[in-house]
N, C-alpha and C positions, 0 to 999 in steps of 0.2 A: 403642668405635672401631667402625667398619663392619666387614662380612662381608668375606671374601677369597674368595667362590665366584666372583665374577665379575671377580675380578683377576688380571691375568698379569703376571708381573714380568719375564719375556723380551719381552713387548709394549710393556712400558714404555722398554726400553731403546734402541727404536726414534727416541726423542723427544733430543734434545741436553741439553736442561733437567733431564729424568728422569735421565739419564745422570750430570750432573756431580753432581746431588744425592746419587745411591747410590755413587757413589765417596766422596764427602765423608765420608757419614754410616757407609759400611762401615768407613771406618779410624778414625772415633770411637768406633764401640762395639769395633772390635778393639782398640784402645788402652785402653778400659775393661775389657774381660775379661783382658788382660795384665797392668794393675794389680792385679786383683782375685786374680790369682794369685801375682803376686810381693810383695803387699803393700807395707806401708810399717811404720817404726818402730813400734813400741808395738799393730799391728795383730793380729787371732788369726785362728783358723780360720772363726770368725763373723761377721768384719768385712763390712760393707756399704759396698760402693763404689756411689754412685750418680754419673748424669750427666743434667743438666736441659737439655731442648732449648727455645728460645725457641717460642713460639706462631706454628704452621706453617699454611701456607695448606693447604687439604684434600687436594689432591692429593698436596703430599709428607707429609702428616701419615699416609699411608695408606701410600706408600711406605715410611716408617720403620717403620710396623708391619709390613711384610712382612718390614724386615729384622730386626727385633726376635724375630720366629719362628724366623728361620733361625739368628739366633745364640742361642737358646734363654735369652733373658732374660726377666724378669718386669719389668713396668712398670706405672706409674700416670699416670694423667691427672688433674690439679690445675686448677682456676679453672672458668670458664663463660665461654661466649662466644668474644671476642676474645684473651681472657686465658688460655685452656686450654693448659698446659704439660705436655708428656710428660716424665716424669722415668725411665729407664731402671736396672736396679739389677743388681749381679753380685756373686758371691761365689766363694770359691776352689774352692767345688764346683759352681756354678752359671753357668753360660755356657760357652759353645763359640766354637770357630774357626772358619769352614766352609773347605773344603779349595777350593771353587770359587769363585771371584769372579764377580760380575758382568758384568766385562768377558770370562770364559769364555763367556756367552750369543752373544757375537760373534765369535768365532773362525770360524765359517763366514761370517762377514758382511764378509769382507775385512780382519779385524783383524791389522794387522801383527806387533806383538809381543805375547807374552800377559805377562800382569800376572804380578808376585811374590806370595808368600806372604803371608799376613795375619800369619804369626809374626813377620816383620822390622819390622811397624811399631812405633815408639817407643812405650813405655807412655804413658798421660795424664797429665798433671801435677796433684798433689791441692793443692786448697785448705787454706790452713791456717785453721782454726778454732778457737774459743774452748772450750776443754773445759766452760765452766761453762754458757755457752748456747746453745752448738751454731751459731753465727752466724759467717760468714766475718769473717778479722780486717780485710780490705780494706772490707768492706761497715762493719764497726763501726767503724774508723778514720773512714771518710765520715761519719757520724751524727756521731760525736763534733766534727768539725772543723765541721760544718753547726750543731750546737748552740752550740758555742762563738764561732760567729762575731758580732760586734758592729759595726753602721756606725759609722763616724766621725762621720757627719751625716745627720738624720731630718728631713726638712720637716715632719713630721707631727707631732713633737712643738711646733714652735711653732703650728701650725695647733689643735692640742686645747686645750681650757679648762683651766686648772689646778685645779679643780674639777668633781666630777662633776654633770651639768646632773639634776634632779629631774624624775619624768613626773608632770605633774599630772592629775589624775583628773577626770573629768566626772560629770555627773549620775547617771549609772547607774552610777558605780563603775568606769569603765574608762578606759584610758588616751586622752587625746584623738588623741595622734599616734602612728602604726605601729601594728602588731599585733606579736604573738607568742604563744610558750607559756610560760607559768609555769615558771621551774626554768631555761629555757633563757638568759635576758637579762641580762649583766651589769649593767644600768641596774637592776634591780629589786634585786640583791643589794646596790648602794650605797648605797640608800635609807637613811637614818640612822633617818627616823621611819617606823615601821611603821603602815600602816591599821589600823582596827577589824579587817578580817577576816584580818592577819596577827597580831595579838593573840590571837584566839582561836585561831587555830591554834598559836600558841606553847604557849596553854593545855593544849592537847589534846597535845599534843608529850611523849615520855617525858623524864623528868628521870634526873639521876644518872649513873652509870656507862653507862648503856646509852644517853643520848642523843649520849654521845663516843662511841661506838663504831658506832651504827646510821648509816646514809647510805643515806636513800632514793635509790633508782634507779630507771629503767625496766626493761623487760623487755631482757634481752639484756646486761643491763651484770653484770658480777662486782665482788665486792667486793675489797679491796684484797690480803687474803690469800689469797682464791681465784685472783687474778692472779698473784701470787705462786708459788702453788702450781702453776697451771698452766704458766707460764714455765719453772720447773725442772725437769728430766730426773730421771727416775727412776734411782735410782743400779743398778738391776739392768739396766737397758735399755741397750744400747752406742749412742751415737749415728752415724748414717752419715758416711762418709767421702765429700765433694764432690770431684768431679774437673772439670777444665776441658777445654770444647770447644777442639779443635785447628781447625776451619776456621771461616769466618764464614759465616753462616746469613743474614744479612739481607736477601738477594734473595729468600729461601724464606720468610721471616717475613710476617706480617699487620700491616700497617700499619693501626692503628686510625683514624688520621687522614685515611686515604685513601677516597673515597666515590665513586672513578671506578668505573665499572663499562663492559664493552665491550658494542657493540650486539649486540643476538639477535634472531632472527626465526624460531623454530622450527615454524612452523606457515603454510602458506598454501593456498588455495583457488583451484584454476585453472577458469576458465571457457572457454567454447569459442573456441578457437583465440585465447587469449591467453598473454601472456610475464610473470613475476615475476622480477624482479631485488630486489637488496638490497647495501646494503654489508657486513652481516652475512655475505654468502657470498663475501666477497672471500679470495682467497689470499695477498693482501699483509699482512705480520704489522702486529698493533696492542699499541701498548703504552701504558701511561699516561704523559700527558703532564707529570706532577709529578714522576718518577721518569727516573733515567737511560737510555737506550735500552739494550736489550738487546746483545748482540754480534751483528753482522749476519753470517747464513748465509746457506746457499742458499735461493732462495725454493720455496714448496712448502707441502704441508699434506695433510691429511686430511679428507675433507666425507662425511657418513653422513645417510641419511634413510629413510624408512619407509613404505611403502606398503599398502594393505588388498588381499587378493585380492577382486575385483566383475567380476560379469561384463560382457565387450566394454570393457574398461578399457584403455586407453594413453596413456604421456605419453613426454616428450622433456626432456632434460638438456642445456643450450647451454653451451660455454665458449668464451671469448674474452677482448676487451679492455674496455673500457668499457662499461657498459648502454646508453647512448644509440647507438653504433655496433652493436652488436649486433641492437638492435630494427630498426634500418633494413636490415640483412642478412637478418634472418628475416621480414622484411615483405615482401621481394622485390626491394629497391631496394639498390643497391650503397652502400655504408656507407664510411665513414674507416676507414684502418685494415685488420688481416688478416682474411681471412673467419672467422669462427669455425667450431667444431667441434658437431655435435651428435649424440647417443647416444640412441637410439629403442628405446621398450619397446612390446610390445603381449602381451596375457595371451591364453592358451591355457588356460582354465580345467577345460575336461574331460581334457584331458593333461597337466595341473597341470606348468604350465612357462611361462616367460616366452621369446618372441622378440625379439631384439634387433639392431640394426645401426648403423654409426658411421662418419660422412663428413663431411666439407664440407658446408655448406647447399646447394649448387649440385648436388651428387652424389649427394643422399640418395635420391633416385628411383631410381637404380640398384644402390644397396648391396646386399650379400646380406645374409639374414635368417639367423641362428642361433640353435640352439635353446640354453634355459636353463634347467633342471630345478631345481622349488621346492626348498628346503632346510626350510621351515616350511609348515604347512596353512593357516593364517589370515593370515599377511602375511610379507612378503619386506623385508630390512633389507639396502639397499645401501650400499656405502662406494666412492668413489672419492679417489686419491689421485695427486699430482703430485710429482714429484721431478726433481731433475737427478743423471743416472748419475753412477757415480764414476770410472769409466775412461775413457770417450769424451765427457764433459760435454754430451750429448745430454740433450734434456729429453723427460721418461717419463710416461706416463698409465697407471695400472693400475686396474682396477674389480673387486670380488668382492662376496660377500656375508657377512652375518650381522656379523662384528667384523674390523676391520682386525686383519693382513695376510692372515687365513684365506680358504680358498676363491675364489681368485683367478681369474676367468673371461676375463679380456680385457687385454691388454696392445699399447699402441700407443705409437712414437715421433714427437713432434709437432714442426713446423717455429718453433714458438714458444711460449714459456711461458703458458699462461692466467692472467689477473689476476683473474676470478670466474665464476662460474655462476651459470645460472638454470635455473627450471623453466617449461615451457608445454605444451600441447597439440597434436598434429599436425593440420593441415586437416581437417576433418570427422568430429574425434573427438567424442562427447558430453560435456557438461560438466554438472555442477562433478564436479573430480576433486579430492582432499586429498592433499597432502604434509605428512607428520607428522614430529615431531622431526628436523628438519634443522639438525645441528651441522657446525660447522667447527672444527678443532684442529691444533694442531702447525703453525702456520704460521710460517716461516720457521726451524722446529726439526726437521723430518723428515730422517733419514738416508737415504741412497739406499738402494735395494735391491742384493744380497739384505739382506733383514730378520733379525735377531736371532731364535734360537730353541732348541729342545733337542734335534732329531733328530742331530745330530753328536757327542752324548755316548754313553759305551757302558759299561754297568755289567758289570766282568769279576770272577768269583769268585777271582781271584787275590792274593798277595801283590802289591806294588809292585814289586820288584826282580823277581820273576817274570815279571811283564807286560813290564817294558821289556826284558827278555831274549828274552821272545816277539817281540815287537813286531821286534827286530833279528833274529831269524832268518827271521822273514816278511817282511823290509824294508819293513815300514810305518813310517810316522810317525805321532807323538800324544804328548801330553803324558798322563802316568799321575799321578794324584792319589789317596794312600792314605785312607780313608774309615775305616778301624778303626786301632787302637791296634798297631801292628807291633812286635816286638823279636826280633832274629837270634838263630840258634842261637851265633853268636860273641859277641853280647853279652850274652847269657845267661851264657855260660862265664867271659867276664872278670866279670862281675858276681858269680858265685859263687868264682872263683878268682882274686883278682886277679894281675895280672902279678909276676915276681918272687919268688913265694910258691911254696911246695909245695901242690899241688893236695890237697883234703882228704879228697876218696877215695882217693888213693893212701895217706895217712897211716892210714886206716883200716885197709887193705888189710895194711899194715907192721905194725902193732900199735903204734904210736906213740899213738893216741888210742882209746876205747873208744867202741864205737859206739853211738848214740842208742839208746835203747829205742823199739821199734815203735809208734808213735801210732796210734790208732785213727783210721778213716778219718772224714771230718767226711760227716754226712747230707746236709746242703744245701750242695754243694759248686756253684757257678754253672760251668756249661760256657763254653768258651773261644770267643768270636764266632769264626764261619768267617773268612776273609781277605776283603778287598772293597776294589776299586779303581776309579777313574772312569778312562777314556780320554777325552781332549779331542781330537778329530780336526778335519783343516780343511774337510770337507764331509761331507755326508749318507751319498753313494756310498762315500766311505772309513769311514766309521763302519759300514756294512754289512759291508763286508770284514773289518775286523776283528774285529766279531761272530763271522764264520764261522769265522775262524782261532783266535780264542781261547775260542771257545764262551762267548760274552758274549750281552748282549741291549740293544738300543737303545733309548734312551728315547725313546718317540712324542711327535713334535711335532705342532703344528698341521696340519691338512690343507691343502697351499699351494695345489693348484689346484681347480677344480670344472668339472663333474663328475668323479669317479673313472672310473676304466677299467672297471673292474668294476660300476658302478652301476646299469647297467640303464637302464629307464625312468622308474623313481619314484625321485627324489632325496630325497622325504622319507624312505624307508625305508632309504636309504643314510646318510643324516646320523645317523638314530637307531643305523645298525650303526656307522659310525665313532667315534661318542661311547661307544659301550658297549664296542668292544673298546679303544680308549683307556684307559678306565677300568679295564679287567681287568688291563692291562698295568701301569699306574701302581701297582694294588693289589698285585701280585705283586714289584713292585721291594723292595729292602731300605729300612728305615727311615732308614739314614743316606743313601742315594741320594733318596730323596722331600724330604728337609730340604735337602741341597745343590741341587737341581735348581728350588728353588723353589715345589713343590707343597706345598698345606694340607690339613688334614682335608677343608677345605668343597670341594675340588676331589675328592677321594677319594670322599666320600659324599654327595652333591650331594642337598639337600632339595628343591629344584624344578627343572623344565626348561621355562623359559619361563615360561608362565602354566599349564602342568600341574596344577604342586601347590595352586594356590589354586580352580582349576577341580573338582579333585577334592573337595578340602573342602568347596566350596558343596553340591556336589551330596552328598554325605555328609549334610549339614546339613539339605538340603531333605526327604529320604527320612527322616529321625529326624522331622521335623514331619510330615509326612505321614502318617508309620505311626503317630502317634499322634493321628490325627484319625479319627472314627468318624461316621458319619451323617450329615445334611445340616447345611449350614452353618448357624448360628444367625441368627435374624432381627434386623436392625437394632432399636434402642431407639427408642421413638416419641418425634417429636419434642415439645418442650418448649412448654408453654402461652405463645400470643402471637406465635410464631414462623410 
């Protein structure tokens, strides 16, 4: 499976397809964990319960990988290519139920009702298997029916000859019709008169008992005894118990017969005063014509591209209707349809920033330039998102740096929704200019702002009931989720002294029972884990207030706006400080909180930052090579004679 370093579970929830898949797979994994805990008739403590998913598309396979890490489940990948199936495994002691569901990341994004607990999901159903073979009874029954099927009428019986046709041999001893490998043709086996070569082979063949037992086979074949031994499970090994999927994953699975691929254009070279448009840069949803269309959603999507930092460079991004209409507007002639919008950028290399402005085509000359500090030294990655507002139903356009939806630097409300975007150079700008890694995704599936995040979650070092009482006293709202196993004092007392019976401590004091002898204290006693719970608030501002009142800690999220207020003039250093501060806070959180909020070990200990790790490794290798050289470079070998 791929690394989760650049993967963010909260970011994926901003798209409807990912949200539906996560809700579906989350309940299936929860049902698997509950089935492993409850067990079945004849299961033991070490019984393994497995759940096999169909071959999934790469995007959804990575989402499933992130869920398996949250559920603390082991998994295995079987097969190759389009037949790769992922099998999750759970036991009575292996597997967790997250208290925080994926829908909780949308609590600050306008979620009306909070989801229920995963403990309320019914346990998954178990496939009945044959104990001798380990094959499900349904599959075994289907195979038996297929083998037992005899057609009532077959035209091939009339067309086939009554006796096998002999293959004639030519002058060189080879068959005159058709080719093939000896030992794989049924016609050669049915020849009653062996040739001279076959008689010689018969003389060299083993005789007696060895001839009846030995069968010549190619590489990779097993004898009948070896096949029976491999098919028969070992007596000491317990077969895994298969479980059934609750949901339908046909929409997310790989179709081997599907050869349709969407149009892509990830690279463009801009010449002087030229514009480039492509259907690959359209915001209209694409779907496979061989499949049923996906559920219709609001128009919108996300576009991202990358440009290198070079002196005296500028470029523009146009958003509007059809490409031919936008070309007429951008060339100074009035075209059909609505006038397009233009977002123009120019580079200030010495100041390490971009300047940008946004307006209609006719009003670009009077638009105001605004500064935009860099977030990276060598290049800048821009993103642009279009969506329909949830509350007012208006069309919105937002732009930011690096990865959507972080570092937003621009937001505007549009009169009409753009259908596509294009790239070009302003008048008088030198060319050529290269735009790389152009991708549009989430078309027709992007949820409106505010987007999913983690900055509305608060880690509180209290028990669940204590946190709920404190919130009521402070008149604060929020859902409290316990992250550690909690047992109240009343529950402990009821467990030690069942109701209706005399407490055993009182029986010792009255002399009815003899007190037990004092046992030596155990040398290695695991200390009880300190209490911890998670408070889900409605917004980041309320999360800050809850953290101050309950002495908790807000889980940091992505930087929403750019540049930050205390960034100063150097945006690159500000971006590094934000990333370092974020990682320090993540590392200070409890391990239970880290798992619940969807953070992984790749996020806590990043191996690379952009291309920094690769660049350092190459520099170190070059230094080692140079340090091993001494003296002048050797002379080349003399040329060979005749050259």
